[in-house]
C-alpha positions as CSV (number, residue, x, y, z in Angstrom):
1,X,-88.9,57.4,137.4
2,X,-92.4,56.6,138.6
3,X,-91.1,53.7,140.7
4,X,-88.9,56.0,142.9
5,X,-91.7,56.7,145.5
6,X,-92.5,53.0,145.7
7,X,-88.8,52.1,146.1
8,X,-88.4,54.7,148.8
9,X,-91.4,53.4,150.6
10,X,-90.1,49.9,150.3
11,X,-86.8,50.8,151.8
12,X,-88.4,52.7,154.6
13,X,-90.6,49.8,155.4
14,X,-87.7,47.3,155.2
15,X,-85.6,49.6,157.5
16,X,-88.5,49.9,160.0
17,X,-89.0,46.1,160.0
18,X,-85.2,45.6,160.5
19,X,-85.2,48.0,163.4
20,X,-88.2,46.4,165.0
21,X,-86.5,42.9,164.7
22,X,-83.3,44.2,166.2
23,X,-85.3,45.6,169.2
24,X,-87.4,42.4,169.6
25,X,-84.7,39.7,169.2
26,X,-83.2,40.0,172.7
27,X,-86.7,39.6,174.3
28,X,-87.5,36.6,172.1
29,X,-84.1,35.0,172.9
30,X,-84.7,35.5,176.6
31,X,-88.2,34.1,176.4
32,X,-86.7,31.0,174.6
33,X,-84.1,30.6,177.4
34,X,-86.7,31.0,180.1
35,X,-88.9,28.4,178.4
36,X,-86.0,25.9,178.3
37,X,-85.1,26.6,181.9
38,X,-88.8,26.1,183.0
39,X,-88.9,22.9,181.0
40,X,-85.9,21.8,183.1
41,X,-87.7,22.6,186.3
42,X,-86.9,26.3,187.0
43,X,-89.8,28.4,188.4
44,X,-90.1,32.2,188.4
45,X,-88.8,33.9,191.6
46,X,-87.2,30.7,192.9
47,X,-83.5,30.7,193.2
48,X,-82.4,27.4,191.6
49,X,-80.0,24.9,193.1
50,X,-76.2,25.4,192.6
51,X,-75.3,23.9,189.2
52,X,-71.9,22.8,188.0
53,X,-71.6,23.4,184.3
54,X,-70.7,20.7,181.7
55,X,-70.3,21.2,178.0
56,X,-73.1,18.8,177.1
57,X,-75.6,20.2,179.5
58,X,-75.2,23.9,179.1
59,X,-78.4,25.8,178.2
60,X,-76.4,29.1,177.9
61,X,-73.5,28.8,175.5
62,X,-70.0,29.5,176.8
63,X,-70.9,29.1,180.5
64,X,-67.8,29.0,182.7
65,X,-67.0,25.4,183.9
66,X,-65.4,26.8,187.1
67,X,-68.6,28.5,188.3
68,X,-71.1,26.8,190.6
69,X,-74.0,29.1,189.5
70,X,-77.4,29.8,191.0
71,X,-80.0,31.7,189.0
72,X,-83.6,32.8,189.0
73,X,-86.1,33.9,186.4
74,X,-87.6,37.1,187.8
75,X,-91.3,38.1,187.6
76,X,-92.0,41.3,189.5
77,X,-95.6,41.6,188.4
78,X,-96.9,40.8,191.9
79,X,-94.4,43.1,193.7
80,X,-90.7,43.5,194.5
81,X,-88.3,40.8,195.5
82,X,-85.2,40.9,197.7
83,X,-82.1,38.8,197.2
84,X,-80.0,38.3,200.3
85,X,-76.6,36.6,200.6
86,X,-73.2,36.6,202.2
87,X,-70.3,36.1,199.9
88,X,-68.8,32.7,200.7
89,X,-65.3,33.9,201.4
90,X,-62.6,31.2,201.7
91,X,-64.6,28.9,199.5
92,X,-64.4,30.9,196.3
93,X,-61.8,32.8,194.3
94,X,-64.6,35.2,193.2
95,X,-68.3,35.7,193.8
96,X,-70.8,38.0,192.1
97,X,-74.5,38.7,191.7
98,X,-75.9,40.2,188.5
99,X,-79.3,41.3,187.4
100,X,-80.3,41.4,183.8
101,X,-83.4,43.0,182.1
102,X,-85.7,41.0,179.9
103,X,-83.9,42.4,176.9
104,X,-80.5,41.1,178.3
105,X,-79.3,44.5,179.4
106,X,-77.1,44.3,182.4
107,X,-78.7,46.3,185.2
108,X,-76.6,45.5,188.2
109,X,-73.4,43.7,189.2
110,X,-71.9,43.4,192.7
111,X,-68.9,41.3,193.5
112,X,-67.3,40.1,196.7
113,X,-64.6,42.8,196.7
114,X,-67.4,45.4,197.1
115,X,-68.9,43.7,200.2
116,X,-67.0,44.3,203.5
117,X,-65.6,41.1,205.1
118,X,-68.2,39.3,207.2
119,X,-71.1,41.3,205.9
120,X,-74.0,40.2,203.8
121,X,-75.7,42.0,200.9
122,X,-79.4,42.7,200.1
123,X,-80.6,43.7,196.7
124,X,-84.2,45.0,196.1
125,X,-85.5,44.1,192.7
126,X,-88.5,46.2,191.7
127,X,-90.4,48.0,189.0
128,X,-90.8,51.8,189.0
129,X,-93.7,52.6,191.4
130,X,-93.0,49.6,193.6
131,X,-91.6,50.3,197.1
132,X,-88.0,51.5,197.1
133,X,-85.2,49.9,199.2
134,X,-83.9,51.3,202.4
135,X,-80.5,52.9,202.8
136,X,-78.5,49.7,203.3
137,X,-80.1,47.9,200.4
138,X,-79.0,48.0,196.7
139,X,-82.1,49.2,194.8
140,X,-82.4,47.8,191.2
141,X,-85.4,49.1,189.1
142,X,-86.2,46.8,186.2
143,X,-87.7,48.3,183.1
144,X,-90.2,45.4,182.8
145,X,-91.7,42.7,185.0
146,X,-89.4,40.0,183.7
147,X,-85.7,39.7,184.3
148,X,-82.9,37.3,185.4
149,X,-80.7,37.1,188.5
150,X,-77.4,35.2,188.3
151,X,-75.0,34.3,191.2
152,X,-71.5,33.4,190.0
153,X,-69.0,32.0,192.4
154,X,-65.8,30.6,191.0
155,X,-64.6,27.3,192.5
156,X,-60.9,27.0,193.3
157,X,-61.0,23.3,192.4
158,X,-64.0,21.7,190.7
159,X,-62.3,18.3,191.0
160,X,-62.4,18.5,194.9
161,X,-65.8,17.1,195.8
162,X,-65.6,18.3,199.5
163,X,-64.9,21.9,198.4
164,X,-67.7,21.8,195.8
165,X,-70.1,20.4,198.4
166,X,-69.1,23.1,200.9
167,X,-69.6,25.8,198.4
168,X,-73.0,24.4,197.4
169,X,-74.0,24.4,201.1
170,X,-72.9,28.1,201.4
171,X,-74.8,29.0,198.3
172,X,-77.9,27.3,199.6
173,X,-78.0,30.1,202.3
174,X,-78.7,32.7,199.6
175,X,-82.3,33.8,199.5
176,X,-84.7,35.3,197.0
177,X,-88.1,36.3,198.6
178,X,-91.1,38.5,198.0
179,X,-90.9,41.8,199.9
180,X,-93.6,41.9,202.6
181,X,-96.4,44.3,201.9
182,X,-95.9,47.8,203.3
183,X,-98.3,48.9,206.1
């Protein structure tokens, strides 16, 4: 059985390679998605226009056709960002904002039922060591400089052009901006 040590070493090497691939695949898939989004005009740290989903044009599989989504590729390498919005009540059945890590882990989700009527929401997006948020701000620490922000409001009637336009106008008020330097 002189081959046993080589077989064991081969199995250990294969297992290590498999584990490394499992750990890296989410990053590679996210990078591929970001590349496709950037090829379509998306820019890091810029909240994209509200987009109505259609089967032929979906970059992300299984996107909900009843959502008029806005999203942003996040790059925190030059400092934290803040997302500010007021849920567009009366125009949607549901509204949420989610933040995802570079490896696709969900880091934060907030929906309209968690925001008091008439109030807005601010979410600080930062790396460890960057300035923390104040007491009335949701503080989200990303594990790496890259991430993704997604706003998902559901349209009551995607076939009603006036309602869709009103929701798009309300979503245009959402902001993603660099946090001003601390004195």
